[in-house]
C-alpha positions in Angstrom: -27.7 7.3 -45.5 -31.3 7.8 -46.0 -33.8 8.2 -48.5 -36.5 9.7 -47.8 -39.1 9.3 -50.7 -41.0 12.3 -49.3 -40.3 14.2 -46.3 -38.3 14.8 -42.9 -40.0 13.3 -40.7 -40.5 15.7 -37.2 -40.7 14.5 -32.8 -43.5 14.6 -31.9 -45.5 17.4 -30.4 -48.3 18.9 -28.9 -50.9 18.9 -30.9 -52.1 22.0 -29.5 -56.0 20.7 -28.8 -57.2 20.9 -33.2 -55.6 16.7 -32.1 -58.6 15.4 -34.5 -57.9 17.4 -37.6 -56.3 14.5 -39.3 -58.3 12.0 -38.5 -60.3 10.4 -40.8 -64.0 8.3 -40.0 -63.7 5.9 -38.2 -62.6 2.4 -40.1 -60.5 2.5 -43.5 -62.5 -0.4 -45.6 -60.5 -1.7 -47.9 -57.3 0.4 -49.1 -54.6 0.6 -51.5 -50.9 2.7 -51.6 -51.6 6.2 -53.6 -47.8 4.7 -55.4 -45.4 2.0 -54.8 -44.2 1.0 -50.9 -41.4 -0.8 -49.1 -42.4 -4.0 -47.6 -39.7 -4.9 -45.4 -38.0 -8.2 -43.3 -34.8 -8.4 -41.3 -36.4 -11.4 -40.0 -39.0 -10.2 -37.1 -41.7 -9.8 -39.1 -42.3 -8.2 -43.1 -43.8 -3.9 -42.3 -44.3 -1.6 -44.7 -42.0 1.3 -44.3 -43.5 4.4 -43.4 -41.4 7.6 -44.0 -38.0 7.3 -44.8 -35.5 4.5 -45.4 -32.3 4.0 -44.6 -30.2 3.5 -47.5 -28.0 0.9 -46.1 -27.6 -2.2 -47.3 -29.9 -4.2 -46.3 -32.2 -1.3 -46.1 -33.3 -0.6 -42.8 -36.9 1.4 -41.4 -40.0 1.7 -39.6 -43.5 1.2 -40.1 -47.2 -0.7 -39.9 -46.6 -4.7 -39.8 -48.1 -6.6 -42.6 -49.9 -10.0 -41.6 -51.0 -11.9 -44.3 -47.8 -11.9 -46.0 -45.2 -14.4 -47.8 -42.6 -14.0 -49.6 -42.7 -17.3 -51.5 -46.3 -15.5 -53.4 -43.7 -12.0 -53.8 -40.9 -13.1 -55.4 -40.0 -9.7 -56.6 -37.9 -8.5 -54.0 -34.2 -8.4 -52.9 -32.1 -10.4 -50.1 -28.9 -9.3 -48.2 -28.2 -10.3 -44.2 -30.5 -11.4 -43.6 -33.1 -9.3 -44.8 -35.2 -9.3 -47.7 -37.7 -6.1 -49.2 -39.0 -4.6 -52.4 -41.5 -3.0 -53.8 -45.5 -3.0 -53.9 -48.8 -1.5 -54.2 -50.4 -2.9 -51.6 -53.7 -2.9 -51.2 -55.9 -4.2 -47.8 -56.8 -3.1 -44.0 -55.3 -1.5 -41.6 -55.9 0.1 -38.7 -52.7 1.7 -36.5 -50.2 -0.6 -35.8 -51.4 -3.3 -38.8 -51.5 -3.6 -42.7 -53.4 -6.9 -43.5 -53.1 -7.1 -47.1 -55.1 -9.3 -49.0 -52.9 -7.9 -52.8 -49.4 -6.9 -54.0 -48.5 -5.3 -57.3 -44.6 -5.8 -58.3 -43.1 -1.9 -58.5 -42.4 -3.0 -62.5 -46.1 -3.7 -63.4 -47.4 -0.1 -61.6 -47.7 3.0 -63.6 -46.4 6.0 -62.2 -47.9 8.5 -61.1 -47.2 11.8 -62.9 -44.9 13.8 -61.5 -46.1 17.4 -59.7 -44.3 20.1 -61.5 -43.6 23.2 -58.9 -44.1 26.7 -60.2 -41.1 28.6 -59.4 -41.3 32.3 -61.1 -41.6 35.4 -59.6 -45.4 37.2 -58.3 -43.6 39.9 -58.8 -44.5 42.3 -62.7 -41.6 42.4 -64.9 -40.3 46.1 -63.7 -40.3 49.1 -66.3 -37.2 48.1 -68.6 -36.7 44.5 -67.5 -35.2 42.5 -65.0 -31.7 44.0 -64.0 -28.4 43.6 -62.2 -28.3 47.3 -60.4 -25.7 46.8 -58.7 -23.0 43.8 -59.4 -20.3 44.2 -57.5 -23.0 43.3 -54.8 -24.4 40.4 -57.2 -22.2 37.5 -57.1 -22.5 34.1 -54.6 -21.0 35.7 -51.5 -23.3 38.3 -51.3 -26.4 36.3 -52.6 -25.3 34.3 -49.1 -25.5 37.0 -46.6 -28.8 38.3 -48.3 -29.9 35.3 -48.1 -29.0 35.3 -43.9 -30.3 38.7 -44.0 -33.9 37.4 -45.4 -34.4 34.9 -42.9 -33.9 37.6 -40.2 -36.2 39.8 -41.5 -39.5 40.7 -39.4 -42.2 38.1 -40.9 -40.3 35.9 -43.1 -41.9 33.5 -44.6 -40.2 31.8 -47.7 -37.6 32.8 -50.5 -36.8 30.8 -53.6 -34.6 31.5 -56.8 -36.3 32.3 -60.2 -34.4 31.1 -63.1 -37.3 31.4 -65.9 -37.2 34.4 -67.0 -33.8 35.0 -67.8 -30.7 33.1 -69.6 -28.3 31.1 -68.8 -25.7 29.9 -67.5 -27.7 29.0 -64.2 -26.9 29.6 -60.5 -25.4 32.6 -62.3 -26.3 35.0 -59.6 -26.2 37.9 -62.2 -28.5 35.9 -64.2 -31.6 35.1 -61.2 -34.3 36.9 -59.4 -34.2 36.4 -55.9 -37.7 35.9 -54.6 -38.5 36.6 -51.0 -41.7 36.9 -48.5 -42.7 38.2 -45.5 -46.3 38.9 -43.3 -44.9 42.8 -42.7 -44.1 45.4 -45.4 -42.8 44.2 -48.4 -41.2 47.6 -49.2 -39.5 47.6 -45.7 -38.6 44.3 -46.4 -36.6 44.8 -50.0 -34.7 48.0 -48.3 -33.6 45.6 -46.3 -31.7 43.3 -48.6 -30.1 46.0 -51.0 -27.5 46.2 -47.8 -26.4 43.5 -49.3 -28.3 42.5 -52.8 -27.6 44.4 -56.1 -29.1 41.7 -58.1 -33.0 40.7 -59.5 -35.1 40.9 -56.2 -38.7 40.2 -55.5 -40.4 40.7 -52.4 -43.6 40.4 -52.0 -46.3 39.5 -48.6 -47.1 36.2 -47.2 -49.7 35.5 -44.9 -48.4 32.9 -42.6 -44.4 33.3 -41.4 -41.8 30.7 -41.2 -42.1 30.5 -37.1 -46.0 29.9 -37.6 -45.4 27.1 -40.2 -42.9 25.6 -37.8 -45.8 25.3 -35.1 -48.0 24.3 -37.4 -45.7 21.7 -38.8 -44.8 20.4 -34.9 -48.7 20.3 -34.0 -49.5 18.7 -37.4 -47.0 15.8 -36.7 -48.5 14.2 -33.2 -51.6 13.7 -34.9 -53.4 10.5 -35.9 -52.3 9.0 -39.7 -49.5 11.6 -39.7 -46.4 10.5 -42.1 -44.6 13.2 -42.6 -44.8 17.1 -43.5 -42.2 20.1 -44.9 -42.1 23.4 -45.4 -42.2 24.9 -49.0 -43.4 28.4 -50.6 -45.4 29.6 -47.3 -46.9 26.6 -46.7 -46.2 23.7 -45.0 -46.8 20.2 -47.1 -47.7 17.3 -45.8 -48.4 13.4 -46.5 -50.8 11.3 -44.4 -51.6 8.0 -43.8 -55.4 8.1 -44.9 -56.9 10.2 -46.6 -61.1 10.1 -46.0 -61.4 12.4 -49.1 -62.3 16.2 -47.4 -58.7 16.4 -45.2 -57.3 19.6 -47.3 -61.5 20.8 -46.3 -60.5 20.2 -42.5 -57.0 21.7 -42.8 -58.3 24.6 -44.8 -60.8 26.0 -42.4 -57.9 24.2 -39.0 -55.5 26.7 -40.7 -56.4 29.0 -42.9 -56.6 28.6 -47.2 -53.3 27.7 -49.0 -51.3 27.4 -45.0 -51.4 23.5 -45.1 -51.3 21.0 -48.4 -51.9 18.1 -48.9 -49.2 16.6 -50.5 -51.0 12.9 -50.8 -51.7 10.1 -49.0 -50.4 7.2 -48.9 -53.1 4.7 -48.9 -56.4 6.0 -50.6 -59.8 4.2 -50.3 -60.9 1.4 -53.1 -64.2 -0.6 -53.1 
């Protein structure tokens, strides 16, 4: 099993002319990991894991070669099957393939970053008379699944999610949720199509970018410098990079349009 700290990794793809949009200014200087990272040594030398870490015993990963590392200086690690690993917040310098560590703080001594609260509320105003099921016979798990499939086939489909914040429990009851769908085309036409299978609460709204277009952008970014991983959520590409020079979000907005690519996090930040 693979543990994904943040994203699903993608195969490299053509950068289509924007191959420097993620490239920070030359020379990293001193950097520190924005949270804890896994340092792992399976006998070939220590490396700093990027992306997925296999939850095997021992774990497995791929990443940057780590120099200046002595496991004797970092007793807060585990060992099994000839592999040693541990979670640390690390400081040092990096290039394209190597991280030269100057300091490492074990995970137990690092404050956890605050969890991001994601807003899953519906963007549609409450209908007159409140949110109501209009046809209970077409508000089942089966019709929900069919409607989700139909939404993915809509022209200009962007994304969908379930809003359970405005209605009573029990959770996941199709009669107690608002199905939200966004499309780049006509929301009214999309709603008419979805009403063929869905009798529950429904909000169809307009998106600026389709899922197909977001997928193309996601692939384009995958081959760029300092890319770590990305995912699609709420009508945007959520991006994780190796290093942010402080102006990356501005460059992403200029290249792809504001809100199309969201810098989720950077593995390192400059210090000093």
